[in-house]
C-alpha positions in Angstrom: -66.8 61.6 -28.2 -66.8 61.4 -32.1 -63.3 60.6 -33.6 -63.2 62.4 -36.6 -61.2 61.4 -39.6 -60.2 63.5 -42.9 -60.1 61.5 -46.4 -57.7 62.9 -48.8 -58.7 61.5 -52.1 -62.2 60.7 -53.4 -61.7 58.6 -56.0 -62.5 54.5 -56.0 -60.8 53.9 -52.6 -61.5 57.1 -51.2 -65.3 56.9 -52.1 -65.2 53.2 -50.9 -63.9 53.9 -47.3 -66.3 56.9 -47.0 -69.0 55.0 -47.7 -68.3 52.2 -45.0 -68.0 54.3 -42.7 -71.4 55.6 -43.6 -73.4 53.5 -44.3 -72.3 50.9 -41.2 -71.9 54.0 -39.2 -74.4 52.2 -36.3 -72.9 49.1 -36.6 -69.1 50.6 -36.4 -70.2 52.7 -33.3 -72.0 49.8 -31.2 -68.4 48.2 -32.2 -66.3 50.6 -30.5 -68.7 52.7 -28.1 -68.4 55.8 -30.0 -69.2 57.3 -33.5 -66.3 57.5 -36.1 -67.3 60.9 -37.8 -65.7 62.3 -41.8 -64.9 65.6 -40.9 -63.4 66.7 -44.2 -62.5 65.1 -47.8 -60.2 66.6 -50.1 -59.7 66.0 -53.8 -58.9 67.8 -57.1 -62.6 66.9 -58.2 -65.3 67.7 -55.9 -67.9 68.0 -58.3 -68.5 64.6 -59.7 -70.7 62.4 -57.6 -69.3 59.2 -56.5 -72.5 57.7 -55.2 -71.7 58.7 -51.7 -74.5 60.5 -49.1 -72.1 63.0 -48.3 -72.6 66.8 -46.6 -71.3 68.7 -49.4 -69.7 71.4 -47.3 -66.8 69.1 -46.1 -65.8 68.9 -49.5 -62.7 70.4 -50.3 -60.0 70.6 -53.0 -57.0 72.0 -50.2 -55.5 68.8 -48.7 -54.2 70.8 -46.1 -57.1 71.9 -44.6 -57.1 68.5 -43.2 -53.5 68.1 -42.0 -53.9 71.8 -40.7 -57.5 71.0 -38.9 -56.6 70.4 -34.9 -60.1 68.4 -34.6 -59.0 65.5 -37.2 -57.6 63.1 -35.4 -57.1 60.7 -38.6 -55.7 61.1 -42.0 -56.3 58.3 -44.6 -54.4 59.5 -48.0 -55.9 57.7 -50.8 -54.3 59.9 -53.4 -52.3 57.3 -54.8 -48.4 57.9 -56.4 -45.3 58.6 -54.2 -44.1 62.5 -54.3 -47.7 64.3 -53.2 -48.7 62.0 -51.2 -45.1 61.2 -49.6 -45.4 65.2 -48.1 -48.8 65.0 -46.9 -48.5 61.5 -45.0 -45.6 63.5 -43.4 -46.5 66.6 -42.8 -50.2 65.1 -41.0 -47.3 63.3 -38.6 -45.7 66.2 -38.0 -49.0 67.7 -36.5 -49.3 64.6 -34.5 -52.2 62.6 -36.7 -52.5 58.9 -36.8 -52.1 58.1 -40.7 -53.7 55.0 -42.6 -52.8 54.7 -46.6 -53.4 52.2 -49.2 -50.6 53.3 -51.0 -48.6 50.1 -51.7 -46.0 52.0 -54.3 -44.6 54.6 -51.4 -44.2 52.2 -49.1 -42.2 49.7 -51.0 -40.1 52.5 -52.4 -39.8 55.1 -49.2 -41.0 52.7 -46.2 -37.9 53.1 -44.2 -38.4 57.0 -44.2 -42.4 56.3 -43.8 -42.1 54.3 -40.7 -39.2 56.1 -38.8 -41.4 59.0 -39.3 -44.4 57.2 -37.3 -41.6 56.6 -35.1 -40.5 59.8 -34.4 -43.0 61.5 -34.3 -45.3 59.5 -31.7 -48.2 58.5 -34.1 -49.6 55.1 -35.8 -49.2 54.2 -39.1 -51.8 52.4 -40.7 -51.7 50.4 -43.9 -54.3 47.2 -44.4 -55.6 48.6 -47.8 -51.6 48.2 -49.2 -51.4 44.7 -49.8 -54.7 42.3 -51.2 -57.5 44.6 -50.8 -60.1 43.0 -48.7 -57.5 40.3 -47.6 -56.7 41.3 -43.9 -53.3 39.9 -44.3 -51.4 43.0 -42.5 -53.2 42.1 -39.3 -52.3 38.5 -39.7 -48.7 38.8 -40.2 -48.4 41.6 -37.2 -51.0 40.5 -34.9 -52.4 37.0 -35.6 -49.4 34.9 -36.4 -47.2 37.7 -33.8 -45.6 34.2 -32.3 -44.6 32.8 -35.5 -41.6 32.9 -37.5 -43.1 33.4 -41.0 -41.0 31.1 -42.6 -42.6 31.3 -45.9 -45.6 33.4 -48.4 -46.7 32.8 -51.9 -49.5 35.0 -53.0 -51.5 35.9 -55.7 -51.4 39.7 -55.0 -52.1 40.8 -58.6 -55.9 40.3 -59.7 -55.5 41.7 -63.2 -52.9 39.4 -64.7 -54.5 36.9 -62.6 -57.3 36.9 -64.7 -55.5 37.5 -67.9 -53.8 34.3 -67.3 -57.1 32.4 -66.3 -59.3 33.6 -69.0 -56.1 32.0 -71.6 -56.2 29.3 -70.1 -60.0 28.6 -70.2 -61.1 30.4 -73.5 -57.4 30.3 -75.6 -57.1 33.5 -76.1 -53.8 35.2 -76.4 -52.4 37.7 -74.4 -53.1 40.7 -76.5 -56.8 39.4 -76.9 -57.4 39.1 -72.4 -55.5 42.3 -72.4 -58.4 44.1 -75.0 -60.9 42.8 -73.2 -60.0 43.8 -69.4 -59.9 47.2 -70.8 -62.9 47.1 -71.8 -64.4 45.8 -68.9 -62.3 48.0 -66.5 -61.0 45.3 -65.0 -57.1 46.2 -66.5 -55.8 50.3 -67.1 -54.9 51.3 -70.3 -52.2 49.8 -70.7 -51.7 47.7 -67.5 -47.7 48.0 -68.1 -47.5 47.6 -63.8 -49.7 44.9 -63.4 -48.5 42.3 -65.7 -44.8 43.6 -65.3 -44.7 42.4 -61.9 -44.5 45.6 -60.0 -48.0 45.9 -58.4 -46.9 42.4 -56.8 -43.4 43.2 -56.2 -44.6 46.3 -54.1 -46.8 44.4 -52.1 -44.0 41.5 -51.7 -41.8 44.3 -50.2 -44.3 45.2 -47.7 -44.5 41.3 -47.0 -41.2 40.7 -46.6 -40.7 43.9 -44.2 -43.3 42.6 -41.9 -41.4 38.9 -41.9 -38.2 40.2 -40.9 -39.2 43.6 -39.0 -37.3 46.6 -41.5 -38.2 47.7 -44.5 -36.2 46.1 -47.4 -34.8 47.3 -51.0 -37.6 47.1 -53.0 -35.2 47.2 -56.0 -33.8 44.2 -54.7 -37.2 42.1 -55.6 -36.5 40.5 -58.7 -39.6 40.7 -60.9 -40.7 39.3 -64.1 -43.8 39.5 -66.2 -46.2 37.6 -67.9 -46.5 39.1 -71.4 -44.2 36.5 -72.8 -46.8 33.9 -72.0 -48.7 32.3 -75.1 -51.5 29.7 -75.1 -48.6 27.2 -76.3 -47.4 27.8 -72.7 -50.7 27.2 -71.1 -51.5 23.7 -72.9 -48.3 22.5 -72.3 -47.9 23.0 -68.5 -51.1 21.3 -68.1 -50.2 18.3 -70.1 -47.1 18.2 -67.7 -49.8 18.6 -64.7 -49.4 22.6 -63.8 -51.2 25.8 -64.2 -49.4 29.2 -64.8 -50.0 31.8 -61.9 -48.1 34.9 -61.5 -46.9 34.5 -57.7 -45.0 36.4 -54.8 -42.7 34.5 -53.0 -40.7 34.8 -49.9 -38.9 32.5 -48.2 -37.2 33.3 -44.4 -33.9 31.3 -44.4 -31.0 31.6 -41.7 -29.4 34.5 -43.0 -31.3 35.8 -45.9 -34.5 36.0 -47.5 -36.1 35.1 -50.9 -38.0 37.7 -52.4 -39.1 37.5 -56.6 -41.9 38.0 -58.1 -42.9 36.2 -61.4 -44.9 33.6 -63.8 -44.5 29.9 -62.4 -45.9 26.3 -62.5 -47.8 25.3 -59.7 -49.5 21.6 -59.4 -53.0 21.9 -61.3 -54.5 19.8 -58.0 -53.5 22.6 -55.6 -55.7 25.2 -53.6 -53.7 28.1 -55.5 -53.8 27.1 -58.9 -57.6 26.9 -59.0 -57.7 30.4 -57.9 -58.6 32.3 -60.9 -60.2 35.6 -61.8 -59.5 38.9 -60.0 -59.0 37.1 -57.3 -56.1 37.4 -54.4 -54.6 34.4 -52.4 -51.8 34.7 -50.1 -50.5 30.9 -48.7 -48.9 31.7 -45.3 -46.1 29.3 -43.6 -45.3 30.1 -39.8 -43.0 27.7 -37.6 -45.3 26.6 -35.0 -49.3 27.3 -36.4 -48.3 25.9 -39.8 -49.8 26.3 -43.3 -52.6 29.0 -43.3 -54.0 30.2 -46.5 -56.2 33.5 -47.2 -58.7 34.3 -50.2 -60.6 37.2 -51.6 -60.8 40.2 -53.9 -57.9 41.8 -53.7 -58.8 45.3 -54.8 -61.8 47.2 -56.0 -64.3 50.3 -54.3 -65.6 48.1 -51.0 -63.3 45.3 -50.5 -59.9 47.8 -50.6 -62.4 50.5 -49.0 -63.3 48.0 -46.0 -59.6 46.9 -45.7 -58.8 51.4 -44.9 -62.1 51.4 -42.7 -60.3 48.5 -40.4 -57.6 50.5 -39.9 -59.3 53.9 -38.7 -61.8 51.6 -36.4 -58.5 50.0 -35.0 -57.1 53.6 -34.5 -60.5 54.5 -32.8 -60.3 52.4 -30.3 -56.8 53.3 -29.3 -58.1 57.3 -29.3 -61.0 56.0 -27.3 -59.0 53.5 -25.0 -56.7 56.6 -24.5 -53.6 54.1 -24.8 -50.0 55.4 -24.3 -48.2 52.6 -26.1 -48.1 52.6 -29.6 -46.9 49.4 -31.8 -44.4 49.9 -34.7 -45.6 50.1 -38.4 -44.0 46.8 -38.8 -45.0 45.3 -35.2 -40.8 44.9 -34.1 -40.5 46.7 -31.4 -36.4 45.7 -30.6 -34.5 46.3 -33.6 -34.3 43.2 -35.6 -31.4 41.6 -37.2 -30.5 43.8 -40.2 -28.0 41.1 -41.2 -30.1 39.8 -43.4 -30.2 39.8 -46.8 -32.8 39.3 -49.9 -30.6 36.4 -51.7 -29.8 37.1 -55.3 -32.0 35.7 -57.9 -28.9 33.9 -59.5 -28.5 31.6 -56.3 -32.2 30.6 -56.6 -32.4 26.5 -57.1 -35.1 25.4 -58.6 -37.1 23.2 -61.7 -37.6 24.7 -64.7 -40.0 24.4 -68.3 -37.6 25.3 -71.5 -39.9 25.9 -74.4 -37.7 26.2 -77.4 -38.4 27.5 -80.9 -36.1 25.2 -83.1 -36.0 24.1 -86.7 -37.0 20.5 -87.2 -33.9 18.9 -87.8 -32.0 15.7 -86.6 -29.9 16.1 -84.1 -31.4 19.4 -82.6 -32.5 17.8 -79.2 -29.4 16.2 -78.7 -27.7 19.6 -79.1 -29.6 20.9 -77.0 -29.5 18.2 -74.1 -25.5 18.7 -74.8 -25.7 22.6 -73.7 -27.3 21.5 -70.5 -25.8 18.5 -69.6 -22.7 21.2 -69.9 -23.7 23.3 -67.5 -25.3 20.6 -65.1 -28.6 20.8 -65.9 -30.9 17.2 -66.2 -33.9 16.8 -68.2 -36.8 15.3 -66.3 -39.4 15.3 -68.8 -39.7 16.5 -73.0 -42.8 17.4 -75.5 -42.2 17.7 -79.3 -45.3 17.9 -81.2 -46.0 19.5 -84.9 -43.9 19.2 -88.2 -42.5 21.8 -90.4 -44.5 22.8 -93.2 -41.7 24.5 -94.7 -38.1 24.0 -95.2 -37.0 26.5 -92.2 -40.3 26.1 -89.9 -39.3 25.9 -86.3 -41.2 23.4 -83.7 -42.0 23.9 -80.1 -39.6 21.4 -78.1 -40.5 21.9 -74.6 -39.0 20.0 -71.5 -39.0 20.1 -67.5 -35.9 20.0 -65.9 -34.6 18.4 -62.6 -33.5 21.0 -60.1 -30.9 23.4 -61.4 -29.3 26.6 -60.3 -30.5 29.7 -61.9 -27.1 31.1 -62.4 -26.4 27.9 -64.8 -29.9 28.2 -66.1 -29.2 31.9 -67.9 -26.2 30.6 -69.2 -26.9 27.6 -70.9 -30.3 29.4 -72.4 -28.1 31.7 -73.6 -25.7 29.5 -75.8 -29.2 27.5 -76.6 -30.0 30.6 -78.5 -27.2 31.2 -80.3 -27.5 27.9 -82.1 -28.8 28.7 -85.7 -31.7 26.0 -85.4 -33.1 28.1 -83.0 -35.4 31.2 -84.3 -36.8 32.8 -81.3 -36.0 33.1 -77.9 -36.5 30.3 -75.5 -39.3 30.8 -72.6 -38.1 29.9 -69.1 -41.4 29.3 -66.3 -40.1 28.2 -63.3 -41.8 25.1 -61.2 -42.5 25.3 -58.0 -43.5 22.3 -56.1 -46.1 23.3 -53.4 -45.7 21.8 -49.5 -48.2 18.7 -49.6 -49.3 18.5 -46.1 -51.4 15.6 -44.6 -54.1 16.1 -42.7 -52.2 15.5 -39.6 -48.6 16.7 -40.3 -45.9 15.7 -37.8 -43.8 18.7 -38.2 -46.9 20.4 -36.3 -48.6 18.0 -34.0 -45.6 17.0 -32.0 -46.1 16.4 -28.3 
């Protein structure tokens, strides 16, 4: 029997999905034993050539033709957005069709309803392409590491932000200069708001955390902060301290809470994550038995994301061909998990910090700043002060690293520092992350 697929959305990802299913048709058939056939493709624009050799008679502007077609087994929703896409997915499930999607925003913001609909209507939901494009991290968390409690995940999940920070570091360009270049090259949207303000990475992190704990978390509880305030000065100073700045998505599983946050972080420049450059993504995962794993690859693009969508379609086709009656829940937990877990408020975070204070070059200024930090229980590890004023009221950067402090205390201290009359601009704060340093034979994972 052929497994029939309907694709809703024939843009970048839809075209990539169709291309891989057509180009590798024979290889896929050898792997699953039957043909996967694209029976229908729906898009508002059915005239533009996508460079995919398809029979134009299968094109339609009406997505409901796919959902209403009783011969279509799998619906791939690839239009994006959180309104029409949600309606189409639930309608397809109501018709008993399995669904594959790349829609990270929809799953992050409405995951509870989508996952529950899949359970209610007895269908399978695939979303490998929703996180990190061509990196099969969903399958890793649901299947490959299913025997493990996932202790921590640290990821570079947004290629646009990573490209911007890479270019700022290697070419010494400003944020605005790199964004302009990235837009011209087609690497960034114009403007790239959801990429650079942390929203895209936070959507992906919400999905990862749901897979860690077994139930959807409230996306709004995930702290997010972008890269728009990072300057070449910050990148240069971080290098002098021995660090590289990356936009990181971080999740850590504690006893009764989960850290979930997205923000720029300074990480040791000799670490593997610090050397993930340009548009590439990387995800570090640590399980309680498997130990550290690292996954690296292209996080977006027509072919990598199309490959991820196709992988879900192939998995579903095997299920359909095999006539299996048992469905794995979308998040990989078939028993109700402990929903007492909470996302830790950002104010409770303990971290080391980088501060860059723009202050007038006068005697006693550093002492005043240090006094405020000390009052709030924040101790300084090291300080850099460079440059001299050219005019009476010119400011110079005072840069410091702290020992571990509580986020709540840091916010109070910085608020007080910024009110000093000698401080001329808002203080830049970047969290400093100490990554695990594992020996080739680490006793934590080699006992017995």
